[in-house]
C-alpha positions in Angstrom: -59.1 65.7 -23.9 -58.0 67.1 -20.9 -57.3 65.7 -18.1 -60.6 65.7 -16.1 -61.6 63.3 -19.1 -58.0 61.9 -18.9 -59.1 60.7 -15.2 -63.3 59.6 -15.7 -62.1 57.4 -18.4 -58.4 56.2 -15.9 -61.1 55.9 -13.0 -63.6 53.7 -14.9 -60.8 51.1 -17.2 -59.5 51.3 -13.4 -62.9 50.1 -12.0 -63.7 47.6 -14.3 -60.0 46.3 -13.3 -61.0 45.7 -10.2 -64.5 43.9 -11.2 -62.3 41.6 -13.4 -60.1 41.4 -9.7 -62.4 40.8 -7.3 -64.0 37.5 -9.7 -60.9 36.5 -10.3 -60.3 35.8 -7.2 -63.6 34.6 -5.8 -63.0 32.0 -8.6 -59.6 31.5 -7.8 -60.5 30.5 -3.7 -64.2 28.9 -4.8 -61.2 26.5 -7.7 -59.2 25.5 -5.2 -61.5 24.6 -2.3 -63.3 22.4 -4.1 -59.5 20.4 -5.6 -59.0 20.5 -2.2 -61.7 19.6 0.0 -64.3 18.3 -2.4 -61.6 16.2 -4.0 -58.7 15.4 -3.0 -56.0 17.6 -5.0 -52.8 17.8 -2.6 -53.1 22.4 -1.8 -49.8 23.0 -4.8 -52.2 21.4 -7.4 -55.4 23.1 -6.1 -53.3 26.4 -6.6 -51.8 26.1 -9.8 -55.2 24.6 -11.2 -57.4 27.8 -9.5 -54.7 30.2 -10.7 -55.1 29.1 -13.7 -58.4 28.6 -13.9 -58.7 32.5 -12.8 -56.1 33.5 -14.8 -58.3 32.0 -18.2 -61.7 35.2 -16.7 -58.9 37.7 -15.8 -58.0 37.9 -19.6 -61.3 37.8 -20.2 -62.7 39.9 -18.0 -59.7 42.2 -19.3 -59.7 42.2 -23.2 -63.5 41.6 -23.4 -64.6 44.3 -21.2 -62.0 46.5 -19.2 -59.8 47.0 -22.7 -62.0 46.3 -25.3 -61.8 49.6 -26.5 -58.0 49.0 -27.2 -55.9 48.1 -29.9 -56.0 43.9 -30.6 -52.8 43.2 -32.4 -52.8 39.9 -32.2 -54.6 37.4 -29.8 -51.2 34.9 -29.8 -48.8 38.7 -29.2 -51.5 39.6 -26.5 -51.8 36.7 -25.0 -48.1 36.1 -24.3 -47.7 39.7 -23.3 -50.5 39.0 -20.4 -48.9 35.5 -19.3 -45.4 36.9 -18.7 -47.1 40.2 -16.8 -48.4 38.3 -15.0 -45.8 35.3 -14.4 -43.4 38.6 -13.4 -46.4 40.1 -11.2 -46.2 36.3 -9.4 -43.1 36.2 -8.7 -43.1 40.6 -7.4 -45.7 39.6 -5.1 -44.0 36.4 -3.5 -40.9 38.2 -3.3 -43.0 41.1 -1.9 -44.1 39.2 1.3 -40.9 37.3 1.7 -39.3 40.6 2.2 -42.1 42.2 4.5 -41.6 38.7 6.6 -37.7 39.1 6.9 -38.6 42.3 7.9 -40.6 41.9 10.8 -39.0 38.9 11.5 -35.8 40.9 12.2 -37.7 43.6 13.7 -39.2 41.2 16.4 -36.6 39.1 16.4 -39.0 36.0 16.1 -41.0 34.6 13.0 -44.7 37.5 12.7 -48.2 35.6 13.3 -50.4 35.2 11.5 -51.7 38.4 11.7 -48.3 40.4 10.2 -48.6 37.9 7.4 -51.2 38.1 6.5 -51.1 42.0 6.5 -47.9 42.0 4.1 -49.1 39.8 2.3 -52.7 42.2 1.8 -49.7 44.7 1.4 -48.0 42.9 -1.4 -51.1 42.3 -2.9 -51.8 46.1 -3.3 -48.6 47.6 -5.0 -48.6 44.1 -7.5 -52.3 45.4 -8.4 -51.0 48.8 -8.9 -48.4 47.4 -11.2 -50.3 45.3 -12.7 -52.4 47.7 -13.8 -49.9 50.4 -15.1 -48.7 46.8 -17.3 -52.3 45.8 -18.7 -53.1 49.8 -19.5 -49.4 50.6 -21.5 -48.0 47.4 -22.7 -50.5 44.4 -22.9 -53.9 46.5 -23.6 -52.5 48.9 -25.5 -54.1 52.3 -27.1 -54.9 52.0 -30.8 -52.9 54.0 -33.3 -55.0 55.7 -34.8 -56.1 56.9 -31.4 -52.4 58.2 -30.1 -51.6 59.9 -32.9 -55.4 61.4 -33.0 -54.1 62.6 -29.0 -51.3 64.3 -30.4 -52.4 66.1 -33.1 -55.8 67.8 -30.8 -52.8 68.5 -28.1 -50.7 69.7 -30.7 -53.8 72.2 -32.3 -55.4 73.0 -28.6 -50.9 73.9 -28.0 
């Protein structure tokens, strides 16, 4: 497979990943607001529940659409890797926000306002989305073993 077709395939997978992520984000925001403003949940409980609901959508969407052509080595193994990846990415996002806000506070000499905090948050989201995509692509939803060997054979034959 040449570079152009690999890039085209990666762009297709990346596009589907972003669509699933956007839908999951909308679900999380919607469930969060429903729980807080319609049913009176506290914001922490609502955030946890909404994140879990969105995570279910993200797993199903990525497994069945984004990475449907990938190896199905076992749902339990895949689900554990998915959850660990998302836990690590959530931690990375929190760390990046904390570091960004601390850096802004040091630079400004005061606590940054909502605009700066939201810019830091958006930057962390972009970084975490890229990391999450790489981890999903390389670790969670792996390429089937036969495809890996076929790719190596194609590379060897074309050389």
